[in-house]
N, C-alpha and C positions, 0 to 999 in steps of 0.2 A: 667381363663377359657381357655380350650384348643382351639386351632385354628380350629380344625375340628368341634368341638361342636358349636363354634360361627358361622362358616360357615353354618352349618345345621340350626341354629336358624334364620340367615338372610334369607336363602332360604325359610324356613317355613313362615317367616313374609311376604315375597314377595307373596307366594302362598295364604296366608290368605287375603292380601290386594286385590289381583286379584280376589279371590273368592267373596269377598264383592262387588266388582264392577260388577262381572258377574251376581250375583243374581238379581241386579236391572236393568242391561242393557239388559239381555237376553229377558225379556218379551217385552220390547219396541222394540227390534230388530226383534223378531218373529212377532209381530203384528204391521206392518208398514202400513201406508196409501198407497193406490195405488199399493199394492203388494198382490198377491194371498196368502191366508192363508189356511193351512190344519187344519182339526179338531184336529189332534194330537198336532199341534203346538199351537193352541189356548188353548188346555187342559194344555199343559206344561206351557204356559205363565201365565195362571190363577193360576196354582198350585204354581209357583214361586211368583206370586203376593201375594197370601195368606200367604205363609210361609216366605216371605222376611223380615217382621218386626222382627221376632224371629231370623232368620238366620243372619241378619245384626248386631243385638245386640251381638250375639254370636261371630261373626267375629271381631267386634270392641273390645270386651273384650279379645279375644284371641290375637289380634294384640297388645293391650295395655300390656298384660302380657308378650308377647315376647319382646316388646320394653323395658320393665322394666328389664328383664333379661339381655339384651344387653347394657343397658344404662351405667353402671359403667365401663365396659371395652372399651367403645367407645370414640374416640377422638371427638373434637368439630364438625367436619364435619360429623362424624358418628351419632352424636346426632341430627344434623339437618336432616340427611337422615331418621333417625328413626321417627322424627316428621312428615316429609313429607310422610312417608308410613302410618302413622296413619290417614292422611287426607282422602284418598279414603274410608277407613273403616268408618270414621265419616260421610262423605258425603253420603255414601250408607245407613247408618242407618237413616239419615234424609230423603233421597230420598224414602226409602221404605215406609215411612208414608205419601207420597204425592200421589195423584191420577193422575199419569202421563198418563193413558189412556184417562182421560178427557182432558188433555192438547193436546193430539194427535187428539182426535175425539170430539172437542167441538161442541155443537149444532150450527146450522146456525142461527145467531142472527137476521139478517134483511133479511129474504128470500123475494125475489121479484118474483112475479108470472106473467106469460105472457099467453095470449090466445094461443091456439094450433096453429092457422095460423100465429102467430107472433113469435113463438119459433123457430127461424132459427138455434139455437144452438143444437137442438135435431134432430138427424139423423133418417131416417125411420127405420134403423136396431137397434136403441137404445132400450134397455129394460126400461120399466117404471113400477112404482107401481101405480095402479089406484084405486081411491076411488069414489064411487057414493053414494050420500045421498040426499034424498029429491029432486030428479030431477037435482041436481047440481053434476058435475063431476070434478075431478082434477086428473092430472097425474104427477108423480114425477120421473124424470130421474134417474135411478140407478147410472149412471156415476157420477152425481152430488151428490148423497147421499153417494157415496163411501167414501168421505173424512169426511163429517160431521156426517154421520150415523143417523142423526135425523133432522126432520123439524117439526115445529109447524104450524098448519093451521086451518082454519075453512071451513068446507064443508057442505052445506045445513044447515047452522046455528049451526052446532055442532063442537066444538073444537076437533081437532084430533092431534095425534102425529104420524108422518110417520117415520119409522125407517128401516134401512137396515144394 
């Protein structure tokens, strides 16, 4: 195999491995807790999330095909490098099938509630989501919902889910 062709195949393999990682890292990078998110960013993130299972299988197959083409002409250290470059593609294919948004924004498991006069952690300027049901009221600070995005509660005897 010509040296220039081998070099091109190695470069292509690096690009494919990087693309496999980018497809699964980009949605997690775009939607980070405690960081402002744009509507366009969320749209791109969810598009990548929906297409990543197919894209990562394609990149894994492409990386495996490129590694197979380079295998025979590679020395032992080149073969080790080929295998190492398959790892990001394989990890990406696995990670694309996980719900990493749920890992980032897992529901608040043991929410503790305080009376308004005892909630010293809530500043007067803080935004809250308020619910009133059957004469009972509750307020949920947006600043605290920003990470978990969801809280389960009962207000006025009715189970509710508060989300932000």
